[in-house]
Every structure is written in C-alpha cells, then in structure tokens.
C-alpha positions as CSV (number, residue, x, y, z in Angstrom):
1,M,75.9,43.0,102.8
2,R,73.9,39.7,102.6
3,Q,74.7,37.4,105.5
4,S,76.0,33.9,104.7
5,T,73.3,31.2,104.4
6,N,75.4,29.1,106.9
7,N,74.9,31.5,109.8
8,A,72.8,30.0,112.5
9,A,71.2,33.3,113.6
10,R,69.7,35.5,110.9
11,S,67.9,38.8,111.4
12,P,64.1,38.8,110.5
13,E,64.9,41.2,107.7
14,T,67.4,38.7,106.1
15,S,65.0,35.8,106.5
16,S,62.2,37.7,104.8
17,L,64.5,38.7,102.0
18,K,65.3,35.1,101.4
19,V,61.7,34.1,101.4
20,E,61.0,36.8,98.8
21,A,64.0,35.7,96.7
22,L,62.7,32.1,96.6
23,A,59.0,32.9,96.4
24,P,58.8,32.7,92.6
25,L,60.1,29.1,92.9
26,E,57.0,28.1,94.9
27,S,54.6,28.9,92.1
28,D,56.8,27.9,89.2
29,A,55.3,24.9,87.4
30,E,58.7,23.5,86.5
31,V,59.8,23.6,90.2
32,L,56.6,21.9,91.3
33,A,57.2,19.2,88.8
34,F,60.8,18.8,90.1
35,R,59.6,18.7,93.7
36,A,57.1,16.0,92.8
37,A,59.8,14.0,91.0
38,F,62.2,14.2,93.9
39,D,59.9,14.1,97.0
40,G,60.6,11.0,98.9
41,T,57.7,11.0,101.4
42,S,55.4,8.4,99.8
43,P,55.7,4.6,100.0
44,L,56.0,4.5,96.2
45,D,59.0,6.8,96.3
46,A,60.6,4.7,99.0
47,L,60.1,1.6,96.9
48,V,61.6,3.3,93.9
49,R,64.7,4.3,96.0
50,Q,65.0,0.8,97.3
51,G,64.8,-0.7,93.8
52,A,67.3,1.9,92.5
53,R,69.8,1.1,95.3
54,Q,69.5,-2.6,94.6
55,M,70.0,-2.2,90.9
56,L,73.0,0.1,91.4
57,Q,74.5,-2.3,93.9
58,A,74.0,-5.2,91.5
59,A,75.6,-3.3,88.7
60,L,78.6,-2.6,90.8
61,E,78.9,-6.3,91.8
62,S,78.7,-7.2,88.1
63,E,81.3,-4.7,87.1
64,V,83.7,-6.1,89.7
65,Q,83.0,-9.6,88.6
66,V,83.8,-8.8,85.0
67,F,87.1,-7.1,86.1
68,L,88.1,-10.2,88.1
69,E,87.4,-12.5,85.1
70,Q,89.5,-10.3,82.9
71,H,92.5,-10.9,85.2
72,A,91.8,-14.5,86.1
73,A,95.0,-15.6,84.4
74,K,97.1,-13.7,86.9
75,V,98.0,-16.5,89.4
76,D,100.8,-17.2,91.8
77,G,103.1,-20.2,91.8
78,Q,100.4,-22.4,93.4
79,G,97.8,-21.4,90.9
80,R,95.9,-19.1,93.2
81,R,94.4,-15.9,91.7
82,L,96.3,-12.7,92.5
83,V,93.4,-10.3,91.7
84,V,90.7,-11.0,94.2
85,R,87.8,-9.4,96.1
86,N,88.8,-7.6,99.2
87,G,85.6,-6.7,101.1
88,A,84.0,-3.3,100.4
89,L,84.7,0.3,100.8
90,P,82.9,2.2,103.5
91,A,79.3,2.9,102.5
92,R,78.6,6.3,101.1
93,Q,75.5,8.2,100.2
94,I,74.9,9.3,96.6
95,L,72.4,12.1,95.9
96,T,70.4,11.1,92.8
97,G,67.2,11.9,91.0
98,A,65.5,9.1,92.9
99,G,66.7,10.5,96.2
100,P,69.7,9.7,98.4
101,L,71.0,6.1,98.0
102,E,73.4,4.5,100.4
103,I,75.9,2.4,98.3
104,S,78.7,0.0,99.4
105,Q,81.3,-0.3,96.6
106,P,83.2,-3.7,96.3
107,R,86.9,-3.5,96.7
108,V,89.5,-5.3,94.7
109,R,93.1,-6.2,95.6
110,D,96.0,-7.3,93.4
111,N,98.5,-9.4,95.4
112,S,101.2,-9.4,92.7
113,P,104.6,-9.1,94.5
114,E,105.8,-6.4,92.1
115,P,104.0,-3.1,92.6
116,S,104.5,-2.1,89.0
117,E,102.6,-5.2,87.8
118,R,99.5,-4.6,89.9
119,V,96.2,-3.6,88.3
120,R,93.8,-1.2,89.9
121,F,90.0,-1.4,89.7
122,S,88.2,1.9,89.1
123,S,84.4,1.8,88.7
124,S,83.0,3.6,85.7
125,I,79.5,3.5,87.3
126,L,80.5,5.0,90.6
127,P,83.7,7.2,90.2
128,A,85.7,7.9,93.3
129,Y,84.4,10.7,95.5
130,L,81.1,10.9,93.6
131,R,78.5,12.4,95.9
132,K,75.8,13.5,93.4
133,S,74.4,12.1,90.1
134,K,74.5,13.9,86.8
135,A,70.8,14.6,87.1
136,I,71.4,16.7,90.3
137,E,74.3,18.5,88.7
138,E,72.1,19.5,85.8
139,L,69.7,21.2,88.3
140,I,72.4,23.7,89.1
141,P,72.7,25.5,85.8
142,W,68.9,25.4,85.6
143,L,68.6,27.1,88.9
144,Y,71.2,29.6,87.9
145,L,69.2,30.5,84.8
146,K,66.2,30.9,87.0
147,G,67.9,33.7,88.8
148,I,69.1,31.9,92.0
149,S,72.4,33.4,93.3
150,T,75.4,31.2,94.3
151,G,74.8,31.7,98.0
152,D,71.1,30.5,97.7
153,F,71.8,27.3,95.8
154,S,71.9,25.0,98.8
155,E,68.6,26.4,100.2
156,A,66.9,26.1,96.7
157,L,68.2,22.6,96.2
158,Q,67.0,21.5,99.6
159,A,63.5,22.8,98.6
160,L,63.7,20.6,95.5
161,V,65.4,17.4,96.6
162,G,65.3,17.5,100.4
163,P,67.8,18.2,103.2
164,E,70.4,15.8,101.7
165,A,71.4,18.7,99.4
166,Q,72.6,21.0,102.2
167,G,76.2,19.8,101.5
168,L,76.2,21.6,98.2
169,S,77.6,24.8,99.7
170,P,78.4,28.0,97.8
171,N,82.1,26.9,97.6
172,V,81.0,23.6,96.0
173,I,78.9,25.5,93.5
174,V,81.8,27.8,92.7
175,R,84.1,24.8,92.1
176,L,81.5,23.2,89.9
177,K,81.3,26.3,87.8
178,E,85.1,26.4,87.5
179,A,85.0,22.7,86.4
180,W,82.3,23.5,83.8
181,S,84.5,26.3,82.5
182,Q,87.3,23.8,82.0
183,E,84.9,21.4,80.3
184,Y,83.8,24.2,77.9
185,D,87.4,25.0,77.0
186,A,88.2,21.3,76.3
187,W,84.9,21.0,74.3
188,M,85.9,24.0,72.2
189,K,89.2,22.3,71.2
190,R,87.7,18.8,70.4
191,D,88.7,17.2,67.1
192,L,85.9,17.3,64.5
193,S,87.6,15.2,61.8
194,G,85.2,12.9,60.1
195,K,82.2,14.8,61.4
196,Q,79.4,15.7,58.9
197,Y,76.4,17.8,59.6
198,V,73.7,17.6,56.9
199,Y,71.8,20.7,58.3
200,V,73.0,23.5,60.5
201,W,71.0,26.2,62.4
202,A,72.7,29.5,63.2
203,D,71.6,32.3,65.6
204,G,72.9,35.0,67.8
205,I,71.8,35.1,71.5
206,Y,72.3,38.5,73.2
207,A,73.3,38.7,76.9
208,N,73.9,41.5,79.4
209,I,77.2,41.4,81.3
210,R,77.1,43.1,84.8
211,L,80.7,43.1,85.6
212,E,82.1,44.6,82.4
213,D,82.5,48.2,81.4
214,A,79.7,50.0,79.4
215,E,81.5,49.3,76.1
216,N,81.6,45.5,76.8
217,S,78.4,45.1,78.7
218,K,76.5,43.6,75.7
219,Q,77.5,40.2,74.5
220,C,76.4,38.3,71.5
221,L,76.7,34.5,71.8
222,L,77.0,32.9,68.4
223,V,75.3,29.5,68.4
224,L,75.6,26.8,65.7
225,M,73.6,23.6,66.0
226,G,73.7,20.7,63.5
227,A,72.0,17.5,62.4
228,T,74.2,14.5,61.8
229,V,73.9,12.0,59.0
230,D,71.8,9.9,61.5
231,G,69.4,12.8,62.0
232,V,70.6,13.5,65.6
233,K,70.8,17.2,66.6
234,E,74.0,18.3,68.3
235,L,75.4,21.6,69.5
236,I,78.4,22.3,67.3
237,T,79.7,25.5,68.9
238,V,78.8,28.5,71.0
239,Q,81.3,31.4,70.9
240,D,81.6,35.0,72.0
241,G,81.1,37.3,69.0
242,Y,81.0,40.9,68.2
243,R,77.3,41.5,67.4
244,E,76.4,39.1,64.6
245,S,79.1,40.4,62.3
246,A,80.4,38.6,59.2
247,Q,83.9,38.7,60.7
248,S,82.8,37.0,64.0
249,W,81.0,34.3,62.0
250,S,83.9,33.8,59.7
251,E,86.2,33.2,62.6
252,L,83.8,30.7,64.0
253,L,83.4,28.7,60.8
254,L,87.2,28.8,60.1
255,D,87.8,27.5,63.6
256,L,85.5,24.6,62.9
257,K,87.1,23.9,59.6
258,Q,90.6,23.9,61.1
259,R,89.5,21.4,63.7
260,G,88.4,19.0,61.0
261,L,84.8,20.0,59.9
262,T,85.6,20.1,56.2
263,I,82.4,18.7,54.7
264,A,80.0,21.5,53.8
265,P,76.4,21.2,55.2
266,K,73.6,20.7,52.7
267,L,71.5,23.5,54.1
268,A,71.9,26.3,56.7
269,V,69.0,27.9,58.5
270,G,69.1,31.3,60.1
271,D,67.8,34.8,60.4
272,G,68.2,37.1,57.3
273,A,69.9,39.8,59.4
274,L,72.9,37.6,60.3
275,G,76.4,38.3,59.1
276,F,76.5,34.5,59.1
277,W,75.4,34.4,55.4
278,A,78.4,36.4,54.2
279,A,80.7,34.2,56.1
280,L,79.0,31.0,54.9
281,R,79.3,32.0,51.2
282,K,83.0,32.5,51.7
283,I,83.8,29.3,53.6
284,F,81.1,26.8,52.6
285,P,79.9,28.3,49.3
286,E,78.1,25.1,48.2
287,T,75.7,25.2,51.2
288,K,72.2,26.2,50.4
289,E,70.4,28.9,52.5
290,Q,67.1,28.8,54.2
291,R,65.7,31.9,56.0
292,C,63.9,31.5,59.2
293,W,60.1,32.0,58.7
294,V,59.6,32.9,62.4
295,H,62.0,35.8,62.2
296,K,60.8,36.8,58.8
297,T,57.1,36.8,59.9
298,A,58.0,39.0,62.9
299,N,59.9,41.4,60.8
300,V,57.1,41.7,58.2
301,L,54.4,42.2,60.9
302,N,56.5,44.9,62.6
303,S,56.0,47.0,59.5
304,L,52.2,46.7,59.6
305,P,49.6,48.3,61.7
306,K,48.3,46.1,64.6
307,S,44.9,46.0,63.1
308,V,46.2,44.3,59.9
309,Q,48.7,41.9,61.6
310,P,46.3,39.0,62.3
311,K,45.2,38.7,58.7
312,A,48.6,39.3,57.3
313,K,50.0,36.6,59.6
314,S,47.4,34.2,58.2
315,D,48.4,35.1,54.7
316,L,52.1,34.5,55.4
317,H,51.2,31.1,56.8
318,E,49.5,30.3,53.4
319,I,53.0,30.7,51.8
320,W,55.2,28.4,53.9
321,Q,52.4,25.9,54.6
322,A,51.7,25.3,50.8
323,E,52.4,21.7,49.7
324,T,54.3,22.7,46.6
325,R,56.7,25.5,45.6
326,E,54.2,26.5,42.8
327,N,51.4,27.1,45.3
328,A,53.8,28.8,47.7
329,N,54.8,31.3,44.9
330,K,51.1,31.9,44.2
331,A,50.5,32.7,47.8
332,F,53.6,34.9,47.8
333,D,52.4,36.9,44.9
334,H,48.9,37.2,46.4
335,F,50.5,38.7,49.6
336,L,52.5,41.2,47.6
337,E,49.5,42.2,45.5
338,K,47.3,42.5,48.5
339,Y,49.6,44.7,50.7
340,A,52.0,46.4,48.4
341,A,50.0,49.6,47.8
342,K,49.7,50.6,51.4
343,Y,52.5,48.7,53.1
344,E,55.5,48.8,50.7
345,K,58.1,48.4,53.5
346,A,56.5,45.1,54.7
347,C,56.4,43.8,51.2
348,E,60.0,44.8,50.5
349,C,61.1,43.0,53.7
350,L,59.4,39.8,52.5
351,K,60.4,39.7,48.9
352,K,64.1,40.5,49.3
353,D,64.6,36.9,50.6
354,R,62.0,35.2,48.4
355,D,64.2,32.4,47.0
356,E,65.9,31.7,50.4
357,L,62.5,31.5,52.1
358,L,61.4,28.7,49.8
359,T,64.6,26.6,49.7
360,F,63.1,23.9,52.0
361,Y,61.0,22.6,49.0
362,D,64.2,21.0,47.6
363,F,64.6,18.9,50.7
364,P,62.6,15.9,52.2
365,A,59.1,16.9,53.2
366,E,59.6,15.0,56.5
367,H,62.3,17.5,57.4
368,W,60.3,20.7,56.6
369,G,59.2,21.2,60.2
370,H,62.8,21.3,61.3
371,L,64.1,23.4,58.4
372,R,61.7,26.4,58.2
373,T,62.8,28.0,61.4
374,T,65.7,28.3,63.9
375,N,63.4,26.9,66.6
376,P,65.9,24.2,67.6
377,I,68.1,27.0,69.0
378,E,65.4,29.4,70.1
379,S,63.5,26.9,72.2
380,T,66.6,25.6,73.9
381,F,68.1,28.9,74.9
382,A,64.9,30.8,75.7
383,T,65.7,30.4,79.4
384,I,68.9,32.3,79.1
385,R,66.8,35.4,78.3
386,L,64.7,34.7,81.4
387,R,67.9,34.7,83.5
388,H,68.9,38.1,82.2
389,R,65.5,39.6,82.9
390,R,65.7,38.4,86.5
391,T,69.3,39.1,87.4
392,K,70.2,41.9,84.9
393,G,72.7,39.6,83.2
394,N,75.6,37.3,84.0
395,G,78.6,38.5,85.9
396,T,81.2,37.8,83.2
397,R,81.4,36.9,79.5
398,K,82.9,33.5,80.3
399,A,80.0,32.8,82.7
400,S,77.5,33.4,79.8
401,L,79.5,31.0,77.6
402,T,79.8,28.3,80.3
403,M,76.1,28.4,81.3
404,M,75.0,28.3,77.7
405,F,77.2,25.3,77.1
406,K,75.9,23.5,80.2
407,L,72.3,24.4,79.3
408,A,72.7,22.9,75.9
409,Q,74.5,19.8,77.3
410,S,71.6,19.2,79.6
411,A,69.1,19.7,76.8
412,E,70.9,17.8,74.1
413,N,69.6,14.4,75.3
414,R,66.0,15.6,74.9
415,W,66.5,17.1,71.4
416,R,64.2,15.4,68.9
417,R,65.7,13.4,66.1
418,L,64.8,14.5,62.6
419,N,61.5,13.1,61.3
420,G,62.2,10.8,58.4
421,H,65.9,10.6,59.1
422,E,66.1,7.7,56.7
423,Q,65.7,10.3,53.9
424,I,69.1,11.7,54.7
425,L,70.9,9.0,52.8
426,P,69.4,9.6,49.4
427,L,70.0,13.4,50.0
428,L,73.7,12.7,50.6
429,Q,73.8,10.5,47.5
430,G,72.8,13.5,45.4
431,Q,69.3,12.3,44.6
432,R,66.9,15.1,43.9
433,F,63.8,16.1,45.9
434,Q,61.1,18.2,44.4
435,D,58.4,19.7,46.6
436,G,59.7,17.4,49.4
437,I,59.3,14.2,47.3
438,L,62.2,12.0,46.2
439,Q,62.4,12.0,42.4
440,P,63.1,8.8,40.4
441,A,66.7,8.6,39.1
442,A,67.0,9.9,35.5
C-alpha cells in the first residue's frame, strides 16, 4: 500500500516511486508554462504580486465604501450613522495565480438596537473562508486529467505554484471533488427558458471506468455544445449515455426541452454514426444537419490503402474547401469517378452523406470554419482521452461526468466566439444565404 504523502519518513523505494510518478510533469510543456507563470522568484514577479495585492485591497475598500453609502440613511436619534467601519478582520493569505497574497478585509458593524434590523456585509470579491482563487482551483481537474492521483495533488501543486500549496491535502481535494459533483447536479437542473442556440455540435466521448463491473466498464459521455445568438459558444449538457444510441440522445434532447430549450437550432453538426440524428429528427425536425468532415475523412481513408491515402485526402479537401456548392459537387463527382472502380467501399462511405456534408453552404461563409467539423468538442475534451491512457480510466461514472463538466467550465472562457457573429441576425430573420453570401431580399 502506498504511504501517505504526509508521512515524515519515507522509504527510498516510496520516494523513487513518487519521483517516477511526477517525472512526466517535468518535461511537459504545459507544466513548464504553468511553472513559469507561477514562479515567484524574480523581482518582476514580486512586483506583480505587490501590485495585485494593492489592487485587491483597494477593490475591497471600495466595495465596503459602496455598502456604507447604501446604508447611510440608517441613523440613530442623534443623526449618527448606524452602519460603520469597524476595523479589519485578521489578515489571511490567498493563493492566486499571481502567487500568495496577504489580504486584510475591512469589517463593517451595524449598531441598530434591534438585531432583526441589522444588515451584514458579505464581500463578493473575497468570500468568507476563501483560501485559493478560481485559477488555482482550475489546476486541480487539469492535474487529474494529467494522471495525478488524489494523494499526489499537494506535491504536484507545490511543484507548480510553490510551497504555499501544501495546505491542499488529499482530504481538501476529495471535498473539492464532492463540491464539483454537487455543482454538476445543480447545473444539470438549470432553467433553459428563453435560451436559443443557433448552432449545436454533438459528439460521444468514450471513457473507461475502473471501479465498475465488466458490463459497465465502458462509458459514453454524450456532449452537446451550442452557439448563442451572440455567437458565444457554451456547453449545453454532458450526460451519461448508452453508447451513442438514438434512445440516449432522445432522452438528452427531451430533458433539454422540458427545461425550457424549445427553440430549434438552425443547424446541428456531428458524426454520421451518431444515434443523435434519429433523435434530432424526432424532437427538432426543422434543424438542418451537417456531417463532420474530420470524421468523414477519417472513415473514408480507413477504407483505402495507405499508399493512396495522401492523394485521396487532398482530393477530399478539394470538396469542402470549394468556394461554391457547384464547385464542391464537381470535386465530389471527380472523387467518386477517380476511386469508385477500385475502392467502392470508400466511395459508398462518402456519398451516403453527400447532401449533409454540404449543408454549410447555406450558412454564412464566416461561420464555415466552425460548422464543417465537431472540433469545438474534440479539441476541448482531447485531454480526457490522455487521462484514460495514463490511469486506465476514471474510478466511477460520476467522476467522469464531473471532471468533464469541470474541464469544460475551465475551457469555456477561452472558447472562440464565432467569426462574423453579426451574420447571425439575418440568419434568424429568415434571410437566405447562398454559397455563404447573404442574398438580397426578393
């Protein structure tokens, strides 16, 4: 059994195992970037920390001042204010992306004689008992997905942000994961009334589950991402499904509809093998379909000899990179004519989704780069597959869902807004696009 990381004395064998376990971190480019970002040894970093502390302190003072002004009308019989400053709380250290910051939070007292009439100040900037910033908390699911076990989190975090992270013990990590699970449950029940997604991307992410029996050791996480009317990408849902069956996707879409998502998307993007399409046609029949060109290209090339694949891949690119649907169809026909005689299976794979592969031509050209593939999902959740290769899967199905949720939540702020998002309005108004160009009203 592995000894606790808190033991003062460790055997040489245990120490060497820990070095080996953390060795990949030393050469990981992402980790080196993190370490460079959090290393506080240089004068510049010290200056940054000092500036950050001063700015945070000033923000807290301003927040208190606004609160006092809001309650300035509360006075006693002699006209003296009842809600006043009352010194400061004991200084505490906050672990942030800029390093540890020592902050002294102003304190407020309400001297109203009736306890029921007293107001209480609660900082929105620095909640009670906060000991780490959101940026540090986001490191934890990232490390988890890199294959670091719960017991090694404290040591790994110390390597990244310094010795101040040693307070993040295994018990703290376990409690954080429990809190994230509760966050996920609440997020899955949120009201979607009034929400509208112009585009949605659907995919199934497969995971291995270590602590389940053989029958349940494979998990398919159904992921749906959307683009709002402002062109902002959001994670709509991630659920546990049975493979990528039509039944699982139907349950997912019906759940969204029952929670208020009643407006059908204009376009859905996904792999041709998904049961998603059968479910979509039943629940949102007016939504148009776009097959993912990355998946389709891979499937077509898998049916060709390796010697033919480079040229065939180039010919496939000629289809979806064509500027007009007419030119795309010419390139499509050329591919079928060129390869049908020897590679019938590859050609059948391509032509069965011909119309759905070219749907994007009916939408703004500025959006084509977003619409031709499920890359918004694939790029975000690629690290989940790395996690499974290193650790042979998550412990439970709920852990997979929770970590997927936290990973997306961390990544969501960095998702790129749709190019040409101003073109969404005419699309919603029913104006027609041909070959990506807005057509004059008839």
